[in-house]
C-alpha positions in Angstrom: 0.0 0.0 0.0 1.2 3.5 -0.7 1.7 5.9 2.1 0.3 9.4 1.5 0.3 12.5 3.6 -2.5 15.0 3.0 -1.8 18.7 2.1 -3.2 20.0 5.4 -1.1 23.1 5.4 -1.9 24.0 1.8 -5.6 23.7 2.3 -5.6 26.5 4.9 -5.3 28.9 1.9 -8.2 30.7 0.3 -9.8 29.2 -2.8 -8.6 30.6 -6.2 -10.3 32.9 -8.9 -11.3 34.2 -12.6 -11.4 37.5 -14.7 -12.0 40.1 -17.5 -10.8 43.2 -19.6 -11.2 45.5 -22.7 -9.2 47.9 -24.8 -11.0 50.3 -27.1 -9.9 53.5 -28.9 -11.6 56.4 -27.3 -12.2 54.5 -24.0 -12.2 56.4 -20.7 -8.9 57.2 -19.0 -6.9 54.2 -17.8 -7.9 52.6 -14.6 -4.3 52.1 -13.5 -0.8 53.4 -14.0 1.2 52.1 -16.9 3.1 48.9 -16.1 6.9 49.3 -16.0 7.1 46.2 -18.1 4.0 46.1 -20.3 3.1 42.9 -22.1 3.8 42.9 -25.9 0.1 43.1 -26.5 -0.4 46.2 -24.4 2.8 47.8 -25.7 1.6 47.5 -29.3 -1.8 48.8 -28.3 -0.3 51.8 -26.5 1.8 52.7 -29.5 -1.5 53.2 -31.4 -3.2 55.2 -28.6 -5.3 52.3 -27.2 -5.7 52.4 -23.4 -6.8 49.8 -20.9 -10.2 50.3 -19.5 -12.9 48.8 -17.4 -15.8 47.2 -19.3 -18.8 45.6 -17.9 -21.9 43.9 -19.2 -23.8 44.4 -21.4 -21.3 44.4 -24.2 -20.5 47.7 -25.9 -22.7 48.8 -28.8 -21.7 47.7 -32.3 -20.3 51.2 -33.0 -17.7 50.7 -30.3 -16.8 47.1 -31.2 -13.9 48.1 -33.4 -11.0 45.8 -34.2 -8.1 46.8 -32.0 -4.6 46.5 -33.5 -2.5 44.5 -31.0 0.8 42.8 -31.1 -1.0 40.1 -32.9 -1.5 42.4 -35.9 1.4 42.3 -38.3 2.2 38.6 -37.6 3.2 36.8 -40.8 0.5 34.7 -42.4 0.7 31.0 -41.9 3.2 29.2 -44.2 1.5 27.2 -46.9 3.2 23.8 -46.4 2.7 20.9 -48.8 1.2 17.7 -47.6 3.4 15.6 -45.3 6.0 13.4 -47.2 4.8 9.9 -48.1 7.2 8.2 -45.7 7.6 7.9 -41.9 8.1 11.2 -40.2 10.8 12.5 -37.9 9.2 14.4 -35.0 10.6 16.8 -32.4 8.5 17.3 -29.2 9.2 20.1 -26.8 8.5 19.6 -23.1 9.0 17.4 -20.1 5.8 17.0 -18.2 2.9 14.5 -17.9 1.2 16.1 -20.9 4.4 15.6 -23.0 4.7 12.0 -21.8 1.2 11.3 -23.0 1.8 13.0 -26.3 5.1 11.1 -26.7 3.5 7.8 -26.0 0.8 8.4 -28.6 3.2 9.6 -31.3 5.6 6.7 -30.6 2.8 4.3 -31.2 2.1 5.7 -34.7 2.9 3.6 -37.7 3.7 6.9 -39.4 6.7 7.6 -37.1 10.3 7.2 -38.1 11.9 8.8 -35.0 10.8 10.9 -32.0 13.1 13.3 -30.2 11.8 14.8 -27.0 13.6 17.8 -25.5 14.2 17.7 -22.7 11.8 14.8 -22.0 11.7 12.8 -18.8 12.8 9.4 -17.5 9.4 7.9 -18.2 9.8 8.4 -21.9 13.1 6.4 -22.1 11.2 3.1 -22.7 9.2 4.4 -25.6 10.0 2.8 -29.0 11.9 4.9 -31.6 12.3 7.7 -29.0 15.3 9.7 -27.9 15.3 12.2 -25.1 17.6 15.2 -24.8 17.7 15.8 -21.0 20.4 18.5 -21.4 18.4 20.7 -23.7 17.4 23.9 -22.0 16.4 26.0 -25.0 12.7 25.3 -25.4 12.0 29.1 -24.9 14.8 30.1 -27.2 13.4 30.1 -30.8 16.9 30.0 -32.4 17.9 27.0 -30.3 14.7 25.2 -31.2 15.2 25.8 -34.9 18.8 24.5 -34.6 17.6 21.3 -32.9 14.8 20.8 -35.4 17.4 21.1 -38.2 19.7 18.7 -36.4 17.1 15.9 -36.1 15.7 16.7 -39.6 12.2 17.2 -38.1 9.3 16.9 -40.4 7.1 18.2 -37.5 7.7 20.0 -34.2 5.0 19.6 -31.5 5.2 22.3 -28.8 3.9 21.0 -25.5 4.0 23.8 -22.9 2.7 27.4 -23.3 5.8 29.4 -22.6 7.7 28.5 -25.9 4.5 29.4 -27.8 4.2 32.9 -26.2 7.9 33.7 -27.0 7.5 32.8 -30.7 9.0 29.4 -31.2 6.4 28.5 -33.9 7.0 31.8 -35.8 10.7 30.9 -35.9 10.1 27.3 -37.0 7.7 28.3 -39.8 10.1 31.0 -41.0 12.8 28.2 -41.2 10.4 26.0 -43.2 9.6 23.6 -40.4 5.9 22.7 -39.8 5.0 23.2 -36.1 1.9 22.3 -34.2 1.0 25.3 -32.1 0.0 29.0 -32.5 2.2 32.0 -33.4 3.2 34.3 -30.6 0.5 36.7 -31.6 -2.2 34.0 -31.4 -0.7 32.6 -28.2 -1.6 35.9 -26.5 -5.0 34.3 -25.9 -3.3 32.5 -23.0 -0.3 34.7 -22.5 -2.4 37.7 -21.5 -5.7 37.3 -19.8 -6.4 41.0 -20.4 -5.8 40.6 -24.1 -8.1 37.5 -24.1 -10.9 39.3 -22.3 -10.6 42.2 -24.7 -10.8 39.8 -27.6 -13.9 38.2 -26.2 -15.6 41.6 -25.8 -14.7 42.6 -29.4 -16.2 39.5 -30.9 -19.3 39.1 -28.6 -18.1 35.8 -27.2 -20.0 35.2 -23.9 -17.9 35.8 -20.7 -18.1 37.4 -17.3 -18.0 41.2 -16.7 -14.5 42.4 -15.7 -12.0 45.2 -15.2 -8.3 45.4 -15.8 -5.9 47.3 -13.6 -2.2 48.1 -13.0 -2.9 50.4 -10.0 -3.9 48.8 -6.7 -6.1 51.7 -5.5 -8.0 51.8 -8.7 -8.6 48.1 -8.5 -9.9 48.4 -5.0 -12.2 51.2 -6.0 -13.6 48.8 -8.6 -14.0 46.2 -6.0 -16.0 48.5 -3.7 -18.2 49.9 -6.5 -18.8 47.0 -8.9 -18.0 43.8 -7.0 -19.8 44.8 -3.8 -22.9 45.8 -5.8 -23.1 43.2 -8.6 -21.0 40.4 -7.3 -22.2 40.3 -3.7 -18.6 40.7 -2.6 -17.4 37.6 -4.6 -15.1 37.9 -7.5 -12.1 36.4 -9.2 -8.7 38.1 -9.3 -6.3 36.9 -12.0 -2.7 37.6 -12.8 -2.6 38.8 -16.4 0.4 36.7 -17.5 1.5 33.1 -17.3 1.6 31.8 -13.7 1.8 28.0 -14.0 -2.0 27.7 -13.4 -1.8 29.4 -10.0 -2.5 33.0 -10.8 -6.3 32.7 -10.4 -7.7 33.5 -7.0 -11.3 32.8 -6.1 -12.3 35.5 -3.6 -15.5 35.1 -1.5 -15.3 38.5 0.2 -14.0 42.0 -0.5 -11.3 41.5 2.1 -10.1 38.4 0.2 -10.2 40.3 -3.1 -8.3 43.3 -1.7 -5.6 41.0 -0.3 -5.3 39.3 -3.6 -4.9 42.7 -5.4 -2.3 43.8 -2.9 -0.4 40.5 -3.2 -0.1 40.8 -7.0 0.2 44.6 -7.7 2.0 45.6 -4.5 3.6 42.4 -3.2 4.8 41.0 -6.6 3.3 37.6 -5.8 3.5 36.5 -9.4 6.3 38.8 -10.6 5.8 40.4 -14.0 2.9 38.1 -14.7 0.9 39.9 -11.9 1.9 43.4 -12.8 -1.5 43.7 -14.4 -4.6 42.1 -12.8 -8.0 41.3 -14.1 -11.0 41.4 -11.7 -13.9 39.3 -12.9 -17.4 38.3 -12.0 -17.6 35.1 -10.0 -19.6 32.6 -12.0 -21.5 29.8 -10.5 -22.1 26.5 -12.3 -20.0 23.5 -13.5 -16.6 23.9 -15.2 -15.9 22.2 -18.5 -12.8 21.8 -20.6 -13.5 21.8 -24.4 -10.8 21.1 -27.0 -10.6 21.6 -30.7 -7.8 21.2 -33.3 -7.5 24.3 -35.5 -5.3 24.9 -38.6 -5.9 28.6 -38.9 -9.2 28.2 -40.7 -10.7 24.7 -40.3 -11.8 23.3 -36.9 -12.1 19.7 -35.6 -13.6 19.4 -32.1 -12.1 16.7 -29.8 -13.7 15.1 -26.8 -14.7 17.0 -23.6 -13.0 16.7 -20.2 -13.2 18.1 -16.7 -10.2 18.8 -14.6 -9.9 19.4 -10.8 -7.7 22.5 -10.2 -8.4 22.9 -6.5 -6.1 21.0 -4.1 -8.8 19.9 -1.7 -11.5 17.3 -1.7 -14.8 18.6 -3.1 -12.9 21.1 -5.2 -11.9 23.3 -2.3 -8.7 24.9 -1.3 -6.0 26.7 -3.4 -5.5 26.3 -7.1 -3.0 24.0 -8.5 -1.8 23.1 -12.0 -4.4 20.3 -11.9 -4.9 17.4 -9.5 -6.8 15.1 -11.9 -9.2 15.0 -14.8 -11.6 12.7 -16.6 -13.2 12.4 -20.0 -15.8 12.6 -21.3 -17.6 15.2 -19.1 -21.2 14.2 -18.9 -22.3 17.8 -18.6 -21.2 18.3 -22.2 -24.1 16.8 -24.1 -24.1 16.8 -27.9 -26.4 19.8 -27.9 -24.1 21.7 -25.5 -21.1 20.8 -27.7 -22.8 22.2 -30.7 -23.7 25.4 -28.8 -20.0 25.8 -27.7 -18.9 25.4 -31.3 -21.5 28.0 -32.6 -21.1 30.6 -29.8 -17.5 30.2 -28.7 -15.1 28.3 -30.8 -16.4 29.3 -34.3 -16.5 33.1 -33.4 -13.0 32.8 -31.8 -11.4 31.2 -34.9 -13.1 33.7 -37.2 -12.1 36.6 -35.0 -8.5 35.6 -35.0 -8.5 35.4 -38.8 -10.2 38.8 -38.9 -7.5 40.3 -36.6 -4.7 39.0 -38.7 -3.6 36.2 -36.3 -5.1 33.0 -37.5 -4.9 30.3 -34.7 -3.2 27.0 -35.3 -2.9 24.2 -32.7 -5.2 23.0 -30.0 -7.6 25.6 -28.7 -8.5 24.6 -25.1 -11.5 26.5 -23.9 -12.3 26.6 -20.2 -16.0 27.2 -19.7 -18.6 27.7 -16.9 -21.8 25.9 -17.6 -24.7 27.6 -15.7 -27.6 25.6 -14.3 -29.8 26.9 -17.2 -27.3 25.5 -19.8 -25.8 28.8 -20.9 -22.0 28.9 -21.2 -19.4 31.6 -20.5 -15.7 31.5 -21.3 -13.4 31.4 -18.2 -10.1 31.1 -20.1 -8.4 30.0 -23.2 -5.3 27.8 -23.2 -3.3 27.5 -26.4 -2.0 23.9 -25.8 -3.3 20.6 -24.5 -4.2 20.7 -20.8 -2.2 18.9 -18.2 -3.6 16.6 -17.0 -6.5 16.6 -19.5 -4.2 15.6 -22.3 -3.6 12.3 -20.6 -7.3 11.3 -20.6 -7.9 12.6 -24.2 -5.0 10.5 -25.5 -6.2 7.5 -23.6 -9.6 7.7 -25.4 -8.5 8.6 -28.9 -8.6 5.6 -31.2 -7.3 7.5 -34.3 -3.6 8.0 -35.0 -2.6 11.3 -33.3 0.5 12.0 -35.4 -1.1 12.6 -38.8 -3.8 14.7 -37.2 -1.2 17.1 -35.6 0.8 17.1 -38.8 -2.2 18.1 -40.9 -3.0 21.0 -38.6 0.6 22.2 -38.5 0.6 22.2 -42.4 -2.7 24.0 -42.5 -4.3 21.2 -44.4 -6.9 19.9 -41.8 -9.9 20.3 -44.1 -8.0 18.5 -46.9 -7.4 15.4 -44.9 -10.1 15.3 -42.2 -13.8 15.8 -41.8 -14.0 19.1 -40.0 -16.7 21.1 -38.4 -18.7 22.9 -41.0 -16.3 21.8 -43.7 -13.8 24.6 -42.8 -14.6 28.1 -43.9 -13.2 30.1 -41.0 -14.8 28.0 -38.3 -18.2 28.2 -40.1 -21.4 26.7 -38.7 -22.7 23.2 -38.7 -21.8 19.8 -37.6 -18.9 17.6 -38.7 -19.2 17.2 -42.5 -21.1 14.1 -43.5 -19.0 11.1 -44.3 -20.8 10.5 -47.6 -19.7 13.9 -48.8 -16.1 13.3 -48.0 -15.4 9.6 -48.4 -11.6 10.0 -48.8 -11.2 12.1 -45.6 -10.4 10.7 -42.2 -12.8 10.9 -39.3 -11.7 10.9 -35.7 -12.6 7.8 -33.8 -12.8 7.3 -30.0 -12.5 4.2 -27.9 -15.7 3.1 -26.2 -14.4 3.8 -22.8 -14.0 6.6 -20.3 -10.6 7.7 -18.8 -9.6 9.2 -15.4 -6.2 10.5 -14.3 -5.2 11.1 -10.7 -2.1 13.3 -10.1 0.3 12.3 -7.3 2.0 15.4 -5.9 4.8 16.1 -3.4 3.8 16.8 0.2 3.4 20.6 0.5 2.3 21.2 -3.1 1.0 23.7 -4.2 3.0 25.4 -1.4 6.5 24.6 -0.5 7.4 21.0 -1.3 11.2 21.1 -1.3 11.4 18.5 1.5 10.0 15.9 -0.8 12.5 16.4 -3.6 14.7 13.3 -4.0 12.4 11.0 -2.1 12.0 7.5 -3.6 8.9 6.4 -5.5 8.6 2.7 -6.2 5.9 0.3 -7.4 5.5 2.0 -10.8 5.9 -1.3 -12.6 3.2 -2.8 -10.4 0.9 0.1 -11.1 1.5 0.0 -14.9 1.0 -3.8 -15.0 -2.7 -3.3 -13.9 -5.3 -3.8 -16.6 -6.1 -0.4 -18.2 -3.6 1.6 -16.1 -0.8 3.8 -17.5 1.6 5.9 -15.3 2.8 9.1 -16.9 5.8 11.0 -15.5 5.7 14.7 -14.8 8.3 15.6 -12.1 10.6 12.6 -11.7 14.3 11.9 -11.9 16.6 8.8 -11.9 17.2 7.3 -8.6 20.9 8.2 -8.5 21.4 10.7 -5.7 17.9 10.2 -4.2 17.6 10.4 -0.5 16.7 7.1 1.2 17.3 5.3 -2.1 17.6 1.5 -1.7 20.7 -0.2 -3.2 20.1 -1.1 -6.8 19.1 -4.7 -7.4 20.1 -6.9 -10.3 18.1 -6.0 -13.3 16.7 -2.9 -11.6 16.2 -1.2 -15.0 13.1 -0.8 -17.1 11.2 -4.1 -16.8 8.6 -4.7 -19.4 9.0 -1.2 -20.7 8.4 0.5 -17.4 10.8 2.4 -15.1 10.1 0.7 -11.7 11.4 3.3 -9.3 12.3 7.0 -9.5 13.0 10.0 -7.4 10.6 12.9 -6.9 11.8 16.1 -8.7 8.8 18.5 -8.7 5.4 19.5 -7.4 3.2 17.4 -9.6 5.1 14.2 -10.1 3.0 11.4 -11.6 -0.3 11.0 -13.4 -1.9 7.6 -12.9 -4.3 7.2 -15.8 -6.9 4.4 -16.3 -9.6 3.5 -18.7 -12.8 1.7 -18.1 -16.3 1.1 -19.6 -17.7 3.8 -17.4 -16.3 6.8 -15.5 -16.8 4.9 -12.2 -14.9 1.9 -13.5 -12.0 4.1 -14.8 -11.9 5.9 -11.5 -11.7 2.6 -9.5 -8.9 1.4 -11.7 -7.0 4.7 -11.4 -7.0 4.5 -7.6 -6.0 0.9 -7.8 -3.0 2.1 -9.7 -2.4 4.9 -7.1 -2.5 2.4 -4.3 0.2 0.3 -6.0 2.6 3.2 -5.9 4.8 3.4 -2.8 5.8 7.0 -1.9 6.0 8.3 1.7 6.3 11.9 0.6 3.4 12.0 -1.9 -0.3 12.8 -1.7 -3.3 12.9 -4.0 -7.0 13.8 -3.9 -9.3 10.7 -3.5 -12.4 12.1 -5.2 -11.3 12.8 -8.7 -14.2 12.5 -11.2 -16.8 12.7 -8.5 -19.2 14.9 -10.6 -18.9 12.6 -13.6 -19.7 9.5 -11.5 -22.8 11.2 -10.1 -24.0 12.4 -13.5 -23.3 9.0 -15.1 -25.3 7.2 -12.4 -28.3 9.3 -13.3 -27.9 9.0 -17.1 -25.5 6.3 -18.5 -23.1 7.5 -21.2 -22.8 6.2 -24.7 -19.1 6.0 -25.6 -17.0 5.4 -28.6 -17.3 6.0 -32.4 -16.9 9.4 -34.0 -19.0 11.5 -31.7 
């Protein structure tokens, strides 16, 4: 049995939050002082006389819904790549976490693969076929270094796992060098890189979201809290750091005092560094969260399966935010009708809007949504890459070959090779094109099972967890041997140098393609993923895998997928096929 210690200290923190923003020519004076290090999006807007402002529902009149020129404008158009070569492909994957392990495993299983290089990769990937890791590579956020590595390995495709390389322009550099890359340009990655930019974009294109205000000055932010949040929000709101904060820059505030403390922590205390130099204060939305994914090639859109993640550290989705403590797919709250609604009201307008603003989006568009009790949806956030840990459950359910799908999107040929939503046309309307009208095009297929991933984290996470670094984790081979269970590595290291490491036994290497024991090397360390005919069955298998892991310095939530299990009990799911 595994030994786990609960995150008692961490759970003493407040729950985390969400937000909103807008930038219009001729808007009122700024609500805060200019940041000493403005984001690229805001710097470009400022050069053209655009100023940050507070905006609240209802949306501005059509006369004010002008297209704002941002850093996104002026981005080079997508490169028109030819179809993938008629041979096995050489692929470079950037990243080292659980998401990248899941992507690497799926790509390594493709019959279209010649070789896979993962930089820097992790120890769990070392047993994958046709795969080489580059643990010494530290240039994922250096576009020139990535181009050099892609050239070295003769990459036919580069898959960018994490968000940071996308925001700094790795895809732009690769495409300029003639290398197809799966992921958005730096301009399009601003949908995740700046929450203020994202909220402004939603406002300009009438995509449903919460009311919000954007601030660089703490006193102006507090004034908004007292005037708007106290009146319309009942004292509840969400305070978000504008920039990238590893999933932790969102604070759910249940009182004005909590909100003011969050504002002070970011704008005065530098809690998230430059990422928190601008904050978004947003309406607190009630309902059920949903993660919705779609593959986009700049114009055509192909929706994937739904998922639901658990960001909060505590049972019952309480406590501070984390990078994600688990996830499951499908999310029963996402009916076929709701999925169509999301495509029509959110994904389609977003894809069209990015084209209209000169920054067509390529990659996976991950939309975080709040589903209200009446079935309406509002956007909480956009991510411009696969979620972690949602990627693990999506990959577990996907029956189609992932590699040609990502290659087609990177080459901006999705509608040429796959049945897409509405047949392409800038994210146009309608369902997936009928198979009879496109008999030579591929259709995504899904296994007839559900999937659940449970994240094992170091004691202290999401707070200080340094004491757990180097602690030994064993039993991974036993967990991976269970029917339907796969263990993905996120924050692990080889045993050499680990504290309390047992002496190596004969043959203590990868047995049966699994690394049996490792050392902890991060906050979120493992993702135990399982499939089953129902969400409840997949959950049970996942926790069976968790209990096979032996780690005295680890902990996990024990209620992952609880909403899905409850909904499934009321209305059984129909799984598999192309829907």
